[in-house]
N, C-alpha and C positions, 0 to 999 in steps of 0.2 A: 644532284641537281644544282645547276648555278643561280648567282643571284637572280638572273631573272627572271628565272625560271619559276623561285618558290616567290616575287614577287606577284609574279602573274597568279600563281595560286590563291593564294589570301587573298589580294582585288581590294577592294575600299576598306570592307568590314575591317573596321579595328579590332574588334573579339578575336578574330582570325590570328592575331596576332602573337600571340602567347603560341600558336604552335612553330613558328619563328626557330628558337632554337633548335628543337624535334628535327625539322628540318632539314636543318642544317647540316644536321649530325648522318642524312641517309646517303653517305655516298658509296659508292662500288664497296665492297668489301667488308662492309659494317655489318656490327650482330644486333642481335632483336630478338625478343621472346613477342610470339604470339599466345593469349589465355588457352585457347583450342588446339594449335597445327605446334606449338614448340618453339623451341630453337630455331635460328633462323640464318639469313648470310645474303644481306644484300647484291646480287649478281650485277644488277644496271638500271639504266634507264630510259623508257622507253618515249620519245619525245612526239613522235607519229600520236600514239596511244595517248600520251600522258600520264603512264603507270608507271610504276617502279616493279623491277623484275626481281623475286626473292627464291631463293630455295629455302625449303623447311625438314630440319632432321627428322619430321613425321611424315615423310614422304609425298609434300608437294612440295615438287620440281618446280624452276620456270614459271611459278605466279604470278600471276599480275595482278596490282593492285591500286586503287587510286590512294593517290599521295597524302591527303587531306583525312582519308578514312586511318593508314597508319599512323597521321598523327595525334589519331586519335584514340586507338584501340594498342598503338604496339610498345613495345619499351623498348627502347634505345639500351645496346653495354659498351662500355667499356670494354677493351680490349684484357684488362688487369682483372675482369669480374671472373669472377670463379665458373659458369658457368661456360667461359669461353676458356678458358684454361684446359676446363674439360674435356671441353671438343675437339683442344687442341693435343692433352696427352692423357687419353684416360684414366692410363694407366698408372701414369703420375703420380695424376690429383689422387686414384683413388687408393693409393699405397698411401701419399699423406693423411688420407680422411684415416686410414686405418690405424696409423704411430700416435693419430692424435686427432678425435672430435673434437674435441674443445677448444684447439687451438683454431679448426678449420671457423667453428663459430664465429668465434672471434671475431678474428679477420674479416670473416661474415657479416658479421653486424656492423664492427666501425666502417663500413665500406655502405651502410643506409641510409638512410636519410633519418636524424633522429635519435640512432646507433637501438635503431630496434628494428626488428620484424617482427612479423606472422608469422603462425605456424604453418599456413598457406604458404606463404612467402619461403619459411624451407623446405617446404615441401617437394614445387613450383624447382627447387633450383635444384636441390640435396637427391631428388628423387632417382633421377638418369645414373647420378652417381654410385647410389648403392643398392643401383635395380629396383622398383615400382613396388614389384614384389616383395621385397624385402624393409622398404620404406620404415610402414607402421611398428616392426619391431626393432628396427633400431632407432625408430626414435623415442622408444619407451624405453629403448635401454638408456637412450642416450639423454636423454629426460632425469632417471637418477644421480649422471654424474653431473650436469647443472646442477644439480640439490645442493651435492657438495662442494661444487664452487665457487669462491666468496668472487668473482669476476665478473657473475654471472646471475639473472636473474627471471623468471619465470614469473609476467605480469596477466594473472587470469581472471577476466573480465570477461565481460562479452564474448571479444578475439582474445588470444591469446598470443601476449606480444613475450618476444622473447628481448630483452635487455638488455646495456651492459651499465652498471653500477658505476659510479663517478668515484665512491668510495666502497670501497672490499669492505665487508666483514664476516663476522664468524658464522662458523655452522647456526651453534645455539639461536644468534640473533635473528640467523636468515630464517627457521623452522620458528619463530614466535613470529618475526616479517610474514610470515604465508600465514599464517593463525588470523593473527590480524586484517589479512587482507581474503580470506573467504569466509565468505556470508552464509553457507549453507552448514547446519549443526552437527550435521552427522557426518560431513567432511572434518571438520575442527575436532569432532571427538575422537575422528582418528589424528589430529596434529598433535590436538593434546598429549598422549598419552605415548605419543614420538617425544614430546618435552620432561612429559614423567619419570624417561628415564635417562635425561643429559644432565651435567653438571652445570646447576646453578649457583656463578662461583664469583659474580663480580654481584654489587649495585644495583646497576643496569638489570643487569638480566631478573634481580629477585623482584624489582617494580613492575618489571612486564610478567613475568609471575605468576606473579602475588594477581594480578587483570587477567589471567586468564583463570585462575581459578575463583573470580567474579563470578565472569559468565559461565562456569559451568558452575555456580550454582546457584543463578537465574535458568540455567537450562531442566535444571530435575524440579523446581517448581511445579506444581499443579498448574497454575495460568502457563506454563510454556507448552504451547499444543503442538506444535510440530515435530516433537519429541514421543516415541511410545513409551509403554511406563520399560521396557528394557532399556532403554537407549537414555533413560534418565537417574536410572541405577546404574548405570554404565557411567553417566556424567558424575555422579559421586564418588565411584569408585576411582576414576581416576584422580579428579579434584584435591581427596585423601592422601592415595599415593603421593600426587604433586605437593600438598601441603606438609609430607612426613616432611620430605626432603629440604623443605624449604623449615623446619624445629615452628612450627606452627601445630595449634592443639586440632584436631580434625571436633572432638567436641563438641567447638565452639561454631563451628560451619552449617549453615542449615540450607536445606533442609538435609535433619538428619537421615545418614542411609539407613538405619533400621525402620522412619517412617516412612519408608518409602513400598520394603518389602511385609511391614504389618499392613499399610494401607490398598496390599493390591490384590482383589478378588484373583489374578490368575497369573502362578507364579510359574507355568511355565510360558507365558508370554515372556520373563523376563532373564530367563533360560535362550531362549529362542537368538536370542541379541547379543548375548553375552559372547564373548571371544575365548574359546577357551580357555587359553593363560589365570583366566578367576573363575573358574568352575569350583572350585578349592576352597576357595574366600567367599561364593557367592554360600554354598554347605553351613558352613563358619556361623554365617548372618542367621540363616535361617535358623540356626540350634539358639543363639544365642536370641532371635526376636521368642521363638517362639519354642522354649524349655519342654516343654510337657506335650507337645508336638509335633517336633523337625521330624521326626523317625516317617509320620503318617506323609507329611510335606515331601520326605523324598522319595519315597514309595509312590507316590501320585507325579511325581517328578520324571520316576525312571518310566512311567509309564508310558512316555510321549518325548522323550529323547530323543541323541542324535549318537553318533556311534561314540564319539568321545567322549558325550557327554556320559552316556550308558559308564562306560569301566570307569569313570574317575567318580559315578555316586555310588557305584556296589561301593568301589573300592575304602568312601567314607564310609561308608552305612558297617566296611568292615572292619575301616580303623576304629567301630566306636564298639565295637563286641555285637555288632549286629549277624555274622555271617548265619547263625542258623535260622534269624529271623527272614534272611532273603533266600535261602534255601528255601525255605516251605514256602514262601512267595513264588518262587516261581514253579515251582510245582505245580502250586493252586493256578498260576495263569496258564501252565501248561492242558493242563484239565479241562480249565472254562476255555481252549484252542484261543486265547486271550494275549499267548504271546506275540509281538508286535517284530519288524524283521530288527532295529537294533537289538534287543535281544537276543531276539535268533543269533545273529552273526555272535555278538559276545560268549554264546553257549560253545558255540561251535570251537571259537579261537580261543577259549580258554578251560576249556574238560578235560587240558591235560595239565595245567598250572597252576605248580604248586603252591599259587600264593592262592588260588582259590579253590584248592581241592574242598578246604570244609562247604564250600558253597553251591560246586558242582557235581553235583550227588547222583547215586549209580538211576535213582526214578525220575532223571530228566535227560538221562541218555539209553533214548527206550523208540520204540519205534513212533509212536506216536507225536516226536519230537521231526523227525522225518519227516508225518503228514502235516505239521503246522510249517514246515519250512519249502516244502512244495506247495499251498495253502496260500503263503505268503508270495510266494513268485508267482506267480497266477492272479493275483491282485494285485499285484504291485502292472504288470503286463493286464489288466482292465483298466488299473487305472491311468494307465499313458503316461509315464513319467518319465520312463526309459525308452521314451522312442528312435535317441541317435547314441546310444552306448546300449551296450550291457548290461544286462542287470546283477548289482555288486555280489547279490548269497551267492544269486544263479551262477556265478564264477569262482566264488567259494566254494561253493561246493564240488564243481568239478574239477578244482585243486589240490582239494583235499583226499589225498585217496584213503585217507584209511576214515574218513569219515562213515561212511555206508555200512563198513563193519561192523564199527561202534555201535551202529546207533539200531544190526539189525539183531545184536548176537541173542535177545530173547521175542525175536518175533517170530513166529508160526508160520508154514507154507502161507498158511490162508491171507495174511496179513503182507507176509512178502508180493505176493502178487499182487495182491490190494495196490500196491504204493508202487510196486512198479509199472501196471496199470496208468497209474496218477500221471509218473511220469512220461508215460504215452503220448500222454494229451496232454501234456504240460507247455504251455504257449512259448515259457522263457527260458529254453534249452534249443539250439541248432541242434539238426541230425545228427551229425559225428558227436556232441553231445552227451544226447538221451543215451548212444551206442557202447560208448565208452561209459556209464555210470550203469545202465545195464551190464556191462562182464562184468559190472563190481558185483550186481545184486546176482549173475548168473553162478558163479567162485563158490555165494553163498549155499544160493538156492536152484538147481542145476530146471528145472521148473521151468521158470519164468524164461528161458530159450525157445519154450512155445510161442511168450506174446512175442519175442524178436522174428521168430520165424514167419509166421501170420502177419507180420507187420512190414516186414521187408517185399511181400510179392506187390506185383505189379495189379490193378487191375485186371487182364489181360491174366493173370498168369493164378488167379485170387477165385475163388470160386463160392467167393462169399461178398460178388461185388449186387450193386443194387441195383435195379431193373427198374429203372420209372421214367413216368412220365415230364416233359418238360416245364409241363404246371404245377407239378406238385415238388416239385423242387427247387421253384420260383418260391412256393410255399416255406418251404423250411430252411430258405434262406432268410425268409426273411423273418421268422418266429426268429430265426438265432441273433440276426441285427437287432431285433426289438429285446430279445435275452440279453444281447453283451454291452449295446448299446443303454438301455433303460432301464430296465428288472435289476439286474446285476448291479449297476452306478447305485440305482435306490436303495434296495438293500444292504452296498455297502453301506452308505449314510441312516439307513435305520439304526443299525448296530453302532453306528460312531454316535449317533446319539444314543442311542441302548446305554451304552458305556458309562457315558458321561451321566447319567442317575446313583452313580455310589454301584453296592457290593454283588458284584454278578452273580456269585453264589446264591441269591435270593431274587433276581431280576427275572422275572417273568419271559419284558420282554426281551431280554436282552437274549434269552432263550430262545424264544421262535424265532427271534431274527436274525439266528445261527444254524437252527433247523431247518430256516427259508436258505438260509446261504445254500448248505451243502444239496437241498432239493434242485437249487438254480443250477451250480456246479457240474453237480453229479449230467441234470440234460445236455448242460454244456458240454459237457465228455462225449454226451450221448450222438449228439448231432454231428459234433465237429467227428467219428468215427462214421459217422452216415453220410455226411456228404465226402469224406472223404473217399469210399467208395462209389460214393452212387457213377449210375452210365442211362445216359438218355437215348430214350429206344424212342423209331418214328415207328408210329402202329397203324401210316400208312401204307408200308410195305409187307402188311404180314402174308407169308404163303396160309391160305386154307386151304390146304393138301391135308394138313395136321395139328392141331391144339396147341397154342403157341400165345407167350403173351402178347394181346392184343388182337386173341382171340371173344369173338361170342358161339357159346355151346351150349346145341340143346341135346340134351340129355331125359332118356326114361324109364321110371324104375322098373326093374326085369320085373319084379312078383306084383307088376299093375299099378297104375294112376298113368295120372296126367303129366304131361313132359316136362320139365323146367330148365327155363333158361336163363344163363347170365352170365356176363362179360368178364376176361382174366386181364388184369392188366398189372399199374406197375405197383411197387411192393408199397405204398403211399397213397393210394386211388383208392380204396375199399371203400365201399359206400350201399350196405346191403338194400338200405330203402330202395335202391333203382338195382339191382340185384348188377352189381358191379363186388368182384373179389381181389384181394392182393393175388399175384401170385407163387408168393410165398405160402399160401393156405394151405391145409393137409387136401381141402378137394384139388385147389387147383394142382396140387404137384400130381396128383395122382392120374389129369388128365393131360397133363402138356406129350406131347409128342404122340396122342393119340388118334387114328382117322375115325371115318366116320366108319358105323358097323361093328369097332371095337368094343371090349364088357370091361370097366373099369371096377374095382369096389372099393368103397369109401369106409371110414367106422367113425362115426359121430355122435358124441356122449355116450359113448361104449357103445353103439348098434352101429351094425356092420350093412351094408346094403350094398347089391353089383346095381350098374346102369349097365345101360346102351345107348353107344352115343351117336347120335341121330343127326344131325347138325352142325356145320365150321362155317362160319363168317369173318369176317371181318369190322371190325367196329368201328372203326375209322367212316367206315362208306354206312354204315345204319345209326349215325350216332346225330 
């Protein structure tokens, strides 16, 4: 556009004058960026339509746009801009980025106003270079490089900016600067942990580190409500570690770490927020704080800990001469059906470990342990905690090819069949995993093969399919949904509440809840088995030439007496008060396939009687 065209566009409104400089740059061949359509190049100006013609890399070719709109919405680019260079030589720019992301970022930030670029600016420019699908991963890697480069800094406020430093500083100074610039307490703890591992070797750094110690002390006070008791405890741990590196007397720092442990009514909450590197220190502080009760507290924590916590807790107890106590406690929990998933995983992984041979006794490696494992896997499925991934305990069982043999060595055939049936209905394994595990059962107990054979039949192949009505099937499904979504979770909550009351051997509420759990899970398994083989039938097309499911049969006793009429319907349709019986009942089985005039014999309560079939009607026509 020439000067006259621009003057006409701007008119007499002086507020438009600020757009003159940008309009002057909108010449054929100039480059620009649109927030939505991306990189573009101006191809020309249509005088008749008063429109700029722009080709955009997103596919908008020959786009006609109002110049004033462009002046407001488009960003004009110089030929030296990185994005322009990329579109001219994409492979060359990618190779340059691959060689040094930091150098290219520095060059980019230097070209920006005030020598700073927001993350959205960086994404807009670099997303095409690294390919959009890879940008987040590239940026996460690059941020770690930025943190180690003294020339750059990330200013993380409401909007995060990458800035060039006027005066490069050391890595230690950068981390302390990051601590002071971050206001989130939990993020500060992570940064303080990093500071505690640094070499604080000059007076300026020591002064800064001492101010970090003061902040961490304030976090640990009861008045600071933004952190949990676990994070308050962690604040003290990191504070003391940093203070030791500065040769400060930690006994003079308040609050003392022992006071947090002593005043806490829930040690598991502290453990839940601790990084695993502090577990042993945690156990040591518990022992120092509760010299007469430390063992009790450690066992209480053991019941609720994570995988790594469980291992470190048992190791600590054993190192302090409590191997026998740990063994007896594990056996007790197994008998009480109170072994949680982390403990089950620990036993499986360490059953042959020499370090724990005095803990994992033969009394633990019994069929009951496999039962506990299958219960735990099923409960995790019901809890819905692993919807998007496999259950670790189930994967462990599949991968440990010796486990089934180890746990079934003392099993009876009846126990093995029962456990195999539990496996068949367990929702934590896919069909291939079940087959693989059942093969290990069969190697020890060949009779288990009968379960596999019957379980592999399809509905059309098996004689055990259940013929049911659509109404009764819907009722069974509702019962199953109610069981899985309400009754079993409520029972699980009841078990957890009862467990919190203490000694399980004398806890009647806990025992009752566990008994209810067995009944509920058995019913769940039964429903799953029945629903799997249920086959809906249509009673409206029943042939009345012979008795079948869906018939109304009239029979008369041959010994004399009145006729009896009843309907033979699906497996779940029995209603004796309405003279409806299931086709699975003995009397119905005796009638099926018989015709009018045939004689059938029944045996009810050991009384044999003969009947003559007088009539066959279609139930659907009479109801």
